N, C-alpha and C positions, 0 to 999 in steps of 0.2 A: 155482437155481444162482447163485452170486455171481461176477460178472465182475471180473477183476483186470487192471489195465493196468501196475502197477508196485508196488514195495514201499511200505508205509505209512511216512510220514515220522516218525511217533511213535506209540507204543503205551503202554498202561498196564502197566508191568512187574509190578505187583502182582497182575494177573489170572492165573489159571491158563493154562498153555500147552496148546494142542491141536496136535499135529503134523500137518502135511501131508507125508507121507513120499514121496520121489521119487528115482528113480535119476539118476545123474550125466548120462547122455546125454539124458534127458528134460529135466533142469534146464537144459541148454544151449540148449534150443529156446525160441522166442518164442511159439509157438502150441501149447497143449496143455491137457488137462483133468486134474484131480486130485481126490482125495477125502480129507478129513481123517479122523482116527481116530474122530471122533464121527459120521461119515457125511455131513457137510456137503460139498456138491460145489462145486468152483471151476472156472471157465473162465479160462484165461490167454491174453491177447492183449497181449503185451509189446513195448515198444520195445527193451529190452535184457534179456538173460536174468537170472533171479533167482539168488541165492546162498544157500547154507546159512545159516540163521539169520534170513533176511529175514521180516518180518511181512507177511502178505498179507490179514489180516482181523482185525476185533475186534468183539465184541458187549459188552453190559453185563456178561457173566459170564465171558468167555474171550477169549484172543488166539490167532490162528492163525499158526503159524510153519513156514516151510519147513525140513524136516530131510532132508538128503541121506542116502541109504541107504549103509551100508558095502558095499564090494565086495572081491573077491579081489585082493590086490596083493602084490608082493614087497618086503620091507623089507631095505634094505642099510644096515648100520651105517656111520656116518661116523667111526669110530675108526681112520681112515687119514690119510695125508698129504693136504693139500689138493690137490696135483697128482694124486694117485690118484683122489680124489673127482671132480675135473674130468675125468679120463680116463674114468671110469665113466659120467659124465653124457654125455660126447661119444659114447661107444660106443652107449649106449642111444638117444640122439638120432639117431645115424647109421642106426639101424634104423627110423627114423621113428616111434618110440614116444614117448609123453609121459612126463614126469617131474615129480615134486614133491619139494621139498627142505624139510627141517625142520632145526633146529640139530643134531640128533644122528643123523638118518637121511635116506636117500633112499627114495622110494616109486616103484615102476614097476608097470605093469599085469602081472598074473600071466598071462603069455603064454609059450608054448613057446619062441619065438625069444629072449625076454629070458632065460629060464632057461638055454638053450643058451649064450648069450653069456656070462653070469655064470659058468657052469661052466667054459667055455673059458678065461676070464680068471682063474680060481681066486678069484673074489670070493664070500665067504660071504653068504648071504641066507636069509631065512626067509619062507615064505608066511603071510600074515595076512589078516584082514578089517579094512579101515579106510576112512574117508572119503577118497577120492582127489580131489585138486584140482590137476590138471596145470597147469603154468605158474606155480606158486606157489613162490617161492624165499625162504627165510628167510636172514637175514644175522645170525648170532649171536643176541644178545638183542633185536635190532631187530624191528620189525614185518615180516611177509612182504611181498614185492613180487610183484605180479601182472604177468606179461609178456604175457599174452593167448594166443590160439590159436597153434598151431604154424605155422611158415613154410610156404609153398607153393612148389612147383617148377613 
């Protein structure tokens, strides 16, 4: 088993990628185990959680990359006024649910409470499977901004 304390600073991008597939909730942890697609085992003892796309290992023949698994989410189109988008975000946050924003859509967990809220507000949505990165907010064509974990009461 290879022990990992953090992402590699640099990797040889010309080497083939072998994915270490992981669920979002596991990826948020600092102590866990994972297995790459080729069967290589990794033990993670991290100071900060890893992110999708982080390199965690490299050999002379391959590089090992963290790949977050898609999960069920609700996609909400941002073809609405910015005030409406802000209101939708506030309403979902008021349920203490997490949210992710991209230039053309919002993503929220596919949860019955979120579905009921969106139905009540007459907000169209569609269930999809996608990589969900809560706390990530895109600002137009700029790079997304990470705001970190949800607030606590």
